[in-house]
Every structure is written in structure tokens, then in C-alpha cells.
VMD Tcl script that draws the C-alpha trace (Angstrom):
set ca {
  {9.15 5.17 -27.00}
  {6.80 3.97 -24.69}
  {4.90 0.96 -24.97}
  {0.69 1.73 -24.68}
  {0.25 0.74 -21.07}
  {3.24 2.81 -20.05}
  {1.63 6.11 -22.24}
  {-1.80 4.76 -20.21}
  {0.21 4.76 -17.00}
  {1.74 8.27 -17.44}
  {-1.80 9.57 -17.58}
  {-2.37 8.35 -14.75}
  {0.72 9.13 -12.94}
  {-0.10 10.68 -9.28}
  {1.47 10.68 -5.94}
  {-0.67 9.78 -3.29}
  {0.24 10.29 0.38}
  {-0.96 8.88 3.16}
  {-1.07 9.00 7.14}
  {0.02 7.05 9.81}
  {-0.75 7.09 13.86}
  {0.67 4.15 15.97}
  {0.13 4.18 19.73}
  {3.46 4.22 21.89}
  {4.70 4.29 25.77}
  {4.35 7.56 26.32}
  {1.07 9.48 27.13}
  {1.40 12.31 24.56}
  {2.03 9.54 21.76}
  {-1.07 7.52 23.05}
  {-2.96 10.69 23.37}
  {-2.22 12.05 19.84}
  {-3.02 8.54 18.63}
  {-6.19 8.29 20.15}
  {-7.61 11.82 18.98}
  {-6.29 10.74 15.39}
  {-8.64 7.57 15.82}
  {-11.66 8.40 17.75}
  {-11.98 11.95 16.15}
  {-15.53 12.78 14.09}
  {-15.52 12.77 10.69}
  {-16.99 16.35 10.38}
  {-13.96 17.69 12.26}
  {-10.20 18.61 10.46}
  {-9.32 14.89 11.92}
  {-11.00 12.52 9.57}
  {-12.48 9.18 11.38}
  {-10.17 6.00 10.31}
  {-13.79 3.99 9.88}
  {-14.76 6.28 7.10}
  {-12.02 4.92 4.96}
  {-10.93 1.49 6.83}
  {-14.60 -0.03 6.48}
  {-15.52 -2.86 9.55}
  {-11.91 -2.43 11.14}
  {-12.62 -5.06 14.08}
  {-13.72 -7.75 11.40}
  {-10.58 -6.84 9.46}
  {-8.73 -7.51 12.69}
  {-10.21 -10.59 13.14}
  {-9.86 -12.15 10.04}
  {-6.08 -11.12 9.63}
  {-5.44 -12.96 12.89}
  {-7.03 -16.12 12.35}
  {-6.37 -16.17 8.64}
  {-3.68 -13.93 7.83}
  {-2.83 -11.48 5.12}
  {-3.20 -12.93 1.28}
  {-0.81 -11.71 -0.85}
  {1.76 -10.28 1.99}
  {5.38 -11.45 2.19}
  {5.56 -12.36 6.01}
  {2.24 -11.82 7.18}
  {0.09 -14.77 5.53}
  {0.16 -17.32 8.31}
  {-2.54 -18.23 10.51}
  {-2.49 -16.98 14.08}
  {0.75 -14.34 13.38}
  {-0.81 -11.09 13.38}
  {-1.84 -9.01 16.59}
  {-4.29 -6.14 16.12}
  {-2.64 -3.12 17.01}
  {-5.27 -0.10 16.55}
  {-7.81 -1.75 18.63}
  {-5.74 -1.24 21.58}
  {-6.25 2.14 21.51}
  {-8.51 1.54 24.62}
  {-5.82 -0.41 26.18}
  {-2.60 1.89 25.79}
  {-0.58 -0.29 28.67}
  {-0.43 -2.91 26.57}
  {0.93 -1.48 23.43}
  {4.41 -1.32 24.49}
  {4.53 -5.40 24.95}
  {3.85 -5.78 21.47}
  {5.13 -2.50 19.42}
  {8.05 -1.75 21.44}
  {8.87 2.23 22.21}
  {7.43 5.38 20.80}
  {11.17 5.89 19.13}
  {11.00 2.82 17.18}
  {7.18 2.85 15.75}
  {7.63 6.27 14.64}
  {10.31 4.95 12.55}
  {7.09 3.42 10.31}
  {6.19 4.65 6.90}
  {4.58 8.06 7.84}
  {1.63 7.77 6.02}
  {0.81 4.36 7.05}
  {-2.08 3.35 9.36}
  {-1.18 0.01 11.08}
  {-3.65 -2.87 11.45}
  {-1.76 -5.54 12.63}
  {1.51 -6.53 13.43}
  {3.06 -10.04 12.40}
  {4.58 -11.64 16.13}
  {7.00 -13.65 13.75}
  {8.28 -11.23 11.30}
  {7.52 -7.92 13.01}
  {6.02 -6.73 9.73}
  {2.70 -4.39 9.91}
  {-0.45 -4.52 8.00}
  {-1.19 -0.98 7.21}
  {-3.67 1.31 5.64}
  {-2.27 3.73 3.13}
  {-3.74 7.33 3.19}
  {-3.81 9.85 0.37}
  {-4.71 13.04 1.98}
  {-5.11 14.91 -1.38}
  {-8.20 12.88 -1.97}
  {-11.98 13.92 -0.32}
  {-11.39 11.43 2.27}
  {-14.78 11.84 4.12}
  {-16.35 10.11 0.72}
  {-16.70 6.70 0.98}
  {-15.61 6.13 -2.43}
  {-12.21 6.84 -1.29}
  {-10.91 3.91 0.76}
  {-7.30 3.48 2.04}
  {-5.57 0.66 0.21}
  {-4.08 -2.09 2.28}
  {-0.39 -2.90 2.28}
  {2.25 -4.73 4.16}
  {5.47 -2.81 5.67}
  {8.45 -2.74 8.06}
  {9.73 -0.42 10.48}
  {12.59 1.38 8.90}
  {11.74 0.27 5.25}
  {12.09 2.26 1.98}
  {8.33 1.34 0.68}
  {5.33 -0.79 1.11}
  {4.00 -4.33 -0.73}
  {0.47 -3.23 -2.08}
  {-2.02 -6.33 -0.59}
  {-5.83 -4.91 -1.38}
  {-7.13 -1.64 -3.28}
  {-9.38 -1.61 0.14}
  {-10.23 -3.40 3.33}
  {-13.55 -4.66 1.84}
  {-11.80 -6.46 -0.90}
  {-9.26 -7.88 1.17}
  {-11.90 -9.04 3.60}
  {-13.88 -10.81 0.79}
  {-10.93 -12.77 -0.42}
  {-10.49 -13.66 2.71}
  {-13.96 -15.31 3.22}
  {-13.59 -16.93 -0.34}
  {-9.89 -18.85 0.76}
  {-11.88 -19.81 3.78}
  {-14.64 -21.03 1.80}
  {-12.81 -23.53 -0.38}
  {-11.02 -24.86 3.02}
  {-13.98 -26.01 4.40}
  {-13.19 -26.38 8.09}
  {-15.15 -25.42 10.74}
  {-13.05 -22.54 11.82}
  {-13.22 -21.41 8.19}
  {-16.93 -21.28 8.10}
  {-17.00 -19.24 10.91}
  {-14.83 -16.76 9.48}
  {-16.98 -16.72 6.53}
  {-19.87 -16.16 9.11}
  {-17.66 -13.16 10.64}
  {-17.40 -11.62 7.10}
  {-21.21 -11.54 6.05}
  {-21.91 -9.74 9.61}
  {-23.39 -6.53 8.81}
  {-23.44 -6.57 4.94}
  {-26.52 -6.50 3.20}
  {-27.71 -3.47 5.07}
  {-26.96 -0.51 2.94}
  {-23.90 0.96 5.09}
  {-21.43 0.30 2.22}
  {-20.81 1.04 -1.67}
  {-23.36 -1.50 -3.26}
  {-20.84 -3.33 -5.09}
  {-19.10 -4.33 -1.67}
  {-22.58 -4.70 0.63}
  {-23.45 -8.27 -0.50}
  {-22.96 -11.11 1.41}
  {-20.73 -13.85 0.35}
  {-22.58 -17.34 -0.61}
  {-21.09 -20.38 0.51}
  {-19.86 -22.49 -1.97}
  {-19.63 -19.83 -4.76}
  {-15.74 -19.76 -5.64}
  {-16.94 -24.30 -6.53}
  {-19.51 -23.18 -8.24}
  {-18.09 -21.10 -10.83}
  {-15.73 -23.72 -11.09}
  {-12.25 -21.86 -12.09}
  {-10.56 -21.82 -8.88}
  {-10.00 -20.02 -6.10}
  {-7.56 -17.05 -7.66}
  {-9.38 -16.48 -10.71}
  {-13.16 -16.25 -9.02}
  {-11.15 -13.63 -6.66}
  {-9.89 -11.36 -9.93}
  {-12.98 -12.44 -11.45}
  {-15.21 -11.47 -8.96}
  {-13.85 -9.77 -5.86}
  {-11.50 -7.40 -7.40}
  {-7.84 -7.07 -8.48}
  {-4.71 -8.13 -6.50}
  {-1.60 -7.11 -7.54}
  {0.05 -11.01 -6.25}
  {-2.56 -12.71 -8.25}
  {-2.04 -10.61 -11.68}
  {1.78 -11.77 -11.39}
  {0.58 -15.49 -10.37}
  {-1.50 -15.48 -13.83}
  {1.16 -13.38 -15.79}
  {4.07 -16.16 -14.69}
  {1.49 -19.40 -15.48}
  {0.96 -17.84 -19.31}
  {4.72 -17.27 -19.75}
  {5.88 -20.97 -18.05}
  {3.39 -22.13 -21.16}
  {4.77 -20.09 -23.66}
  {1.98 -17.75 -24.33}
  {3.79 -14.34 -24.14}
  {0.80 -12.01 -25.37}
  {-1.42 -13.17 -22.32}
  {1.21 -13.11 -19.92}
  {1.92 -9.25 -21.00}
  {-1.91 -8.70 -20.82}
  {-2.23 -10.08 -17.06}
  {0.61 -7.90 -16.10}
  {-0.51 -5.03 -17.92}
  {-4.17 -5.43 -16.51}
  {-2.54 -4.69 -12.73}
  {-1.03 -1.77 -14.08}
  {-4.11 0.04 -15.18}
  {-6.14 -1.55 -12.14}
  {-3.72 -0.55 -9.51}
  {-2.68 3.07 -10.81}
  {0.01 4.68 -8.76}
  {2.13 1.96 -7.60}
  {5.71 1.08 -8.73}
  {5.65 -1.96 -7.67}
  {3.04 -3.31 -10.86}
  {5.83 -1.85 -13.46}
  {8.82 -3.67 -11.61}
  {7.03 -6.71 -12.00}
  {6.11 -5.34 -15.47}
  {9.87 -4.55 -16.10}
  {10.93 -7.97 -15.10}
  {8.18 -9.79 -16.96}
  {9.26 -8.18 -19.92}
  {12.90 -8.64 -19.49}
  {12.24 -12.51 -19.47}
  {11.06 -12.51 -23.16}
  {13.44 -11.87 -26.37}
  {13.54 -8.47 -28.17}
  {11.76 -6.67 -24.95}
  {14.29 -4.78 -23.28}
  {13.74 -1.41 -24.01}
  {9.90 -2.11 -22.83}
  {11.52 -3.65 -19.99}
  {13.37 -0.27 -19.64}
  {10.66 1.73 -19.91}
  {8.56 0.46 -17.52}
  {11.27 0.23 -14.94}
  {11.85 4.05 -15.30}
  {7.96 4.49 -15.01}
  {8.78 3.43 -11.07}
  {10.37 7.10 -10.92}
  {7.47 8.71 -11.84}
  {5.44 7.53 -9.13}
  {5.95 7.44 -5.50}
  {8.95 5.72 -4.86}
  {7.73 4.53 -1.37}
  {5.27 2.28 -3.66}
  {8.24 0.56 -5.68}
  {8.32 -2.22 -2.45}
  {9.96 -3.02 0.69}
  {12.97 -3.65 0.61}
  {16.29 -1.85 -1.25}
  {16.37 -4.77 -3.34}
  {12.95 -3.77 -4.61}
  {14.73 -0.42 -5.81}
  {17.88 -2.35 -7.12}
  {15.74 -4.22 -9.27}
  {14.41 -1.33 -10.87}
  {17.92 0.48 -11.24}
  {19.22 -2.73 -13.17}
  {16.11 -3.10 -15.55}
  {16.02 0.44 -16.25}
  {19.65 0.26 -17.57}
  {20.92 2.51 -14.85}
  {23.00 0.20 -12.59}
  {24.98 -2.73 -13.11}
  {23.90 -6.31 -11.46}
  {27.24 -5.89 -9.42}
  {27.28 -2.34 -8.77}
  {27.38 -1.73 -4.60}
  {23.88 -1.02 -3.09}
  {25.00 2.64 -2.66}
  {26.43 2.96 -6.13}
  {22.93 1.72 -7.52}
  {20.80 3.77 -5.46}
  {23.33 6.66 -6.79}
  {22.58 6.37 -9.92}
  {19.09 5.30 -9.54}
  {18.81 9.01 -7.48}
  {20.19 10.79 -10.69}
  {18.11 9.94 -13.07}
  {14.84 10.10 -10.72}
  {16.50 14.02 -10.39}
  {16.42 14.78 -14.12}
  {13.02 13.38 -14.34}
  {11.97 15.57 -11.88}
  {13.64 18.66 -13.20}
  {11.90 17.86 -16.51}
  {8.76 17.75 -14.87}
  {8.98 20.96 -13.22}
  {9.73 22.41 -16.51}
  {6.84 20.85 -18.24}
  {4.54 21.99 -15.34}
  {5.38 25.81 -14.92}
  {3.81 27.78 -12.32}
  {2.13 26.30 -9.61}
  {-0.44 26.79 -7.02}
  {0.53 26.90 -3.46}
  {-1.05 23.65 -2.54}
  {0.54 22.17 -6.01}
  {3.65 23.29 -4.64}
  {3.25 21.62 -1.10}
  {2.15 18.68 -2.66}
  {5.45 18.30 -4.58}
  {7.83 19.64 -1.90}
  {5.88 16.81 0.69}
  {6.53 13.88 -2.01}
  {10.21 15.05 -3.00}
  {11.05 14.80 1.36}
  {9.23 11.16 1.07}
  {11.07 10.15 -2.16}
  {14.74 11.18 -1.15}
  {14.38 9.24 2.62}
  {13.15 6.22 0.87}
  {16.35 6.22 -1.60}
  {18.67 7.42 1.55}
  {17.38 5.11 3.93}
  {17.49 7.91 6.46}
  {14.79 7.35 9.71}
  {11.33 8.40 8.79}
  {10.60 9.54 12.15}
  {13.30 12.31 11.15}
  {10.93 14.11 8.43}
  {7.84 13.69 10.45}
  {7.73 17.78 12.03}
  {8.73 18.86 8.61}
  {5.78 16.98 6.70}
  {3.69 18.52 9.52}
  {4.83 22.09 8.76}
  {4.30 21.23 4.90}
  {0.62 20.23 5.55}
  {0.02 23.02 7.98}
  {0.95 24.93 5.33}
  {-2.15 24.27 3.22}
  {-4.52 24.26 5.94}
  {-3.99 20.43 6.10}
  {-4.13 20.01 10.11}
  {-5.32 16.40 9.77}
  {-2.78 14.80 8.15}
  {0.01 17.20 9.93}
  {-1.32 16.03 13.22}
  {-1.27 12.03 11.58}
  {2.49 12.59 10.29}
  {3.75 14.85 13.30}
  {2.61 12.60 16.10}
  {3.60 14.57 18.89}
  {2.39 18.11 17.80}
  {-0.79 19.26 19.25}
  {-0.81 22.21 16.71}
}
mol new
graphics top color blue
foreach p $ca { graphics top sphere $p radius 0.5 }
foreach p [lrange $ca 0 end-1] q [lrange $ca 1 end] { graphics top cylinder $p $q radius 0.2 }
display resetview
């Protein structure tokens, strides 16, 4: 039986999809990228600026400070802006590599910056099944790898991530950090953003609250998965099981739609006595969400299979993924029987989701499924999404 938080998650379950277009060395590739980046939101292609606000400020903050919560992109002076290079495409190849390589980044991600040390990308994750011209539908910010099976969630939107960086800079106290806080406040307070995101950050606010930067960010900025996980672990180390689980459950609710929060929740439950059935249910909840949101590596998928009691620790990765896929197919078949008939749009969404999930599990190249995804989106008149995922198509 699923616990309360898992039931809530089942209600919130959806399969978000997003898109990526990146620059490359070929003229055809660059033109496709420029078209998507610069097009007006009134056209079939949605402007990235509508959903990743203040892109140039975000890229500067990431470059100077690093991406908080990331696995290999958190160091200062390591990240190099990607999307700003649409005006100087001749520089792209030296930074990103050939088109063929970059097209193997997750198809639903829009690259923002690239780590020069690890090669990982900070990206925006797009859900084409929302009204994206609405300012209330920003794209989450994630970390990903070329050819990786999934992503690591960093923040629900660019403004949350930038304000967190401003808070961390404020506690640093250096002249360089104060300059970044000033940069962050640039253009805020003009009514261009939702009111909750539009107020300039007041220097000294973290110290004034008195709880430290992590708690300030969770209380006054927004939800961040790594901070909830840190809080949960701290409570667990103190022997406070209830508070630990509450922190993890808060992440499940506030960051709905991402399997990675349930993967952590399952791991946490498994660390407590008499919680193994709940841990199993939490891990299996990941299979009801987009599989690419489980994590960045196949080890993350392996962890879901083991915690979900579908595989053993000693199983090979191949056998583990096969067992994970067996349960995935059973759950999918049960959902199809429950759903009954579908509209063409619903059928297309399911087809795209299934194609993405199977590619993640099989380790196939993302570049190989882009044309198919484009065909699916065109079948329901989502030409904007077709152009995002099928980079070389002019249709």
C-alpha cells in the first residue's frame, strides 16, 4: 500500500517534456538554433526569454559563482555561456565540439552554460504541454551530460537559482560577491516579473534572519532538492526520523514530477528500521514519472531498481536495467487499461514519453530519436516543439 506522500505524488504525476536546440559547426545547424532562440513568442516558436528570464544575468552569475546544487558545475569561473554565442557561431565549435556530439544531449533540454572542467551542461528543461507563453510557466534548471540518460534538478526556474546565488554571495562578503549581488538586483522591481520574484535582494537579509543561508533560501527563496536532502540527512543523523522524512516529503510535493526526489526518499526510508516496504513503493514511484528525471547516470537507475526490490546489488547493470524495464512495462500496461480511449494529443504525449523512457533505459543515442520526436509533435500541430527536437528540419 502506498503511503500518504506517495498517494499525493500519484495525483500530481505527469510526464513533462522539454526541448533543446544547441549551436553547432554546420551552417544548417546554426540557422536552426538561431531561429529558435530569436523567434518572437507570437510565432509558432516560443521565445526562450519568456521562460528562462534574464538569460544574460543568469549566465554571468553561473560563470562567476557556479551552479549551486549541481554535481560537477558548482565551481567559480568554470561555466561558459552557451546560448549567448548565437551571435558569434564561429566560436561555438571550439567550446561545444561537433554537431554530432551536441545533438546527443537530452532532446528536451536547452543549454545555458557548459563546464570547462567536466563537460556537463546547465540547461533549461522544457514542458511543451503547458501554455509556455504564460510567464507563470518557467522552465526548471537542470544539470545534464552529453549522452547521459537523464538530468539532475537544480531549481524550478532561473529566478530561484539566481536569487540563491545572490544569497550565497551576500554571506561571502567579498567585493566580487557584492558585485554579483548588484548584478542580480539589476532590472528587478520594475514589474517585469511575477511579484514574488521581482523584489531586489536586500544585503544582509540572510544574517538578519539568523538561520544560515541554506534555511534562508528554503524559507524565503524557493524549494531546492539538494537543500531538502541536506536537511533530511541532518535530522536523520540526530536521530529525528519524523523530521527527516518530513523534509524529504516536502521535496516530493514542492518539486512534483521529478523522479530524483522519490529516489532520495526511497534511500532515506531504507535507512530507517521497518521502512522497507515504503522504500520499495517510493522507488517504484520513479517509474510512473519521466524516467529521465531519475538522475544523471545509470547508477541512479540501478539504485531505483535495488531500492524498488526489483534487482539485487550484485546483479550486472544489464540485468538490473532489464528488470527495471519489466516493471516499467507492467505499470505502463496497467495505466493504459485504466485510461481507456485517448485523444490524438494524449496518444502523442504517451508516444513521445515512451520513446524518451525507452531511450533512457537502453542507452541509445538521443540524436537517433530526434526525427521521430519531431514527427510526433508535428502530428498534433506542435511545430515549435518539432523544430526544437528535430534540429535539422526546416519543416
